[in-house]
C-alpha positions, 0 to 999 in steps of 0.5 A: 951071269954065265953064258951058255957055250952051246947057245953061242956056238949055235948063234955063230953057226947060224950067222956064218950060214946066213953069211955063206948063203948071202955070198953064194946068192950074190955070186950066182946072180953076178954069173947069171947076168954075165954075157955068155955069147961069143963076141960079135961086131956090128957095123953102123954107118950114119948116112946123114951124119951122127946126129941123124936117126938114119943109119945102116946096121949090119951085124954078125962080124966075127972080128973088128977088122971085118966090120971095119972093112965093111963099114968103110966100103959102105961109108964111101957109098954114102959120101964118106959117111961116119961109121962105127963098129960095136962089139956085143950090141943088143937092142935096148927096149927102154932107149929104143935103140942099140947099145954096145959094150964098146964102139970103135972107129979107128 
């Protein structure tokens, strides 16, 4: 039995092309799902404690420091209610609530 060198080269080229197409598709999908929005911060002040569904939300802060100042001021208004600032928050329709990439209170 002799192997056909041309057929082997064609097979290798086809396999490499499929591999390259797969890698390209994965990279494209990954980049498409990355957030391209600027980092913004959202304040959450839990008027009746963390377990309550009643909270005040204010978004659009450019940095954590501005969000923290606002949150602390609002916290005092509601008898030192707990608060958090979240970065890159968005509404999650599956959970019917907001989800943030990170939540900070320090």
